[in-house]
C-alpha positions in Angstrom: 0.0 0.0 0.0 1.4 3.4 -0.9 2.2 6.3 1.4 -0.9 8.4 0.5 -3.3 5.5 1.1 -1.6 4.4 4.4 -1.9 8.0 5.7 -5.5 8.3 4.5 -6.5 5.2 6.4 -4.5 6.1 9.5 -6.3 9.5 9.5 -9.7 7.9 9.0 -9.1 5.6 12.0 -7.7 8.5 14.1 -10.5 10.9 13.4 -13.5 8.5 13.7 -14.9 7.6 17.1 -16.2 4.2 18.0 -19.7 5.0 19.0 -20.7 1.4 19.6 -19.0 1.3 23.0 -20.9 2.3 26.1 -18.5 5.2 26.7 -18.5 6.3 23.0 -16.1 8.8 21.7 -13.0 6.6 21.5 -10.9 7.0 18.3 -10.9 3.9 16.2 -7.2 3.8 16.0 -6.9 3.0 19.7 -8.5 -0.4 19.1 -8.6 -1.1 15.4 -6.2 -1.2 12.5 -6.3 -1.7 8.7 -6.8 -5.4 9.2 -10.1 -4.7 10.9 -11.6 -2.8 7.9 -14.1 -4.9 6.0 -12.8 -5.9 2.6 -15.4 -4.0 0.6 -14.8 -0.9 2.7 -11.0 -1.2 2.3 -11.4 -1.7 -1.4 -13.4 1.5 -1.7 -10.9 3.4 0.3 -8.0 2.2 -1.8 -9.9 2.9 -5.0 -10.8 6.4 -3.9 -7.2 7.1 -3.0 -5.8 5.7 -6.3 -8.3 7.8 -8.3 -7.6 11.0 -6.3 -3.9 10.6 -6.7 -4.1 9.9 -10.4 -6.3 13.0 -11.0 -4.2 15.3 -8.8 -0.7 13.9 -9.1 0.9 17.2 -10.2 -0.4 18.9 -7.1 0.3 16.3 -4.4 3.4 14.5 -5.6 5.8 16.5 -3.3 4.0 15.5 -0.1 1.9 12.3 -0.4 1.7 11.7 3.3 0.2 15.1 4.1 -2.0 14.8 1.0 -3.5 11.5 2.2 -4.2 13.0 5.6 -5.8 16.1 4.1 -7.9 14.2 1.6 -9.6 12.3 4.4 -10.2 15.5 6.5 -11.3 17.6 3.5 -13.8 15.2 2.0 -15.4 14.6 5.3 -15.7 18.3 6.4 -13.3 18.2 9.3 -12.0 21.5 10.6 -8.7 21.1 8.8 -7.6 19.9 5.3 -6.1 21.2 2.1 -7.5 24.7 2.6 -6.0 25.4 6.1 -2.7 26.9 5.0 -0.2 23.9 4.6 -0.5 24.1 0.8 -0.1 27.1 -1.4 -3.5 28.9 -1.5 -4.3 28.2 -5.1 -3.3 24.5 -4.7 -5.2 24.1 -1.4 -8.3 25.6 -2.9 -8.1 23.4 -6.0 -7.6 20.2 -3.9 -10.4 21.1 -1.6 -12.8 21.3 -4.6 -11.4 18.0 -5.9 -11.8 16.3 -2.5 -15.4 17.5 -2.1 -16.4 15.8 -5.4 -15.9 12.4 -3.5 -18.5 13.2 -0.9 -18.3 12.2 2.7 -17.2 8.7 3.7 -18.2 7.7 7.2 -16.9 4.7 9.1 -18.6 2.6 11.8 -18.0 -0.6 13.6 -20.4 -3.4 12.8 -21.7 -6.0 15.2 -19.0 -8.4 13.9 -16.2 -6.0 15.0 -15.3 -5.0 11.4 -15.2 -1.4 10.2 -17.7 -0.5 7.4 -18.7 2.6 5.5 
């Protein structure tokens, strides 16, 4: 798995809380890893990352790790992302628009302990 996709998945697990526990609000990365993501969910994540990278390679090639992180945050409307100043303004704005085209992608833990979207 490439750097962009690894960081995208790490950010997804870090920024998503496991609401299935009685206490709720626990980030998924405290208990789950990539191996816990249901195959169909993981396939969609990997496909979205590959497509985004192919469409935006000229803009993100210099920092794939940060780009994977920002792609997850931006597409899901978190309070940070491509637009928050780590990228040149015109690039950040462009990548924000490109990310939003993918729509939100929410994760949850199923009754079987696997992560789904």
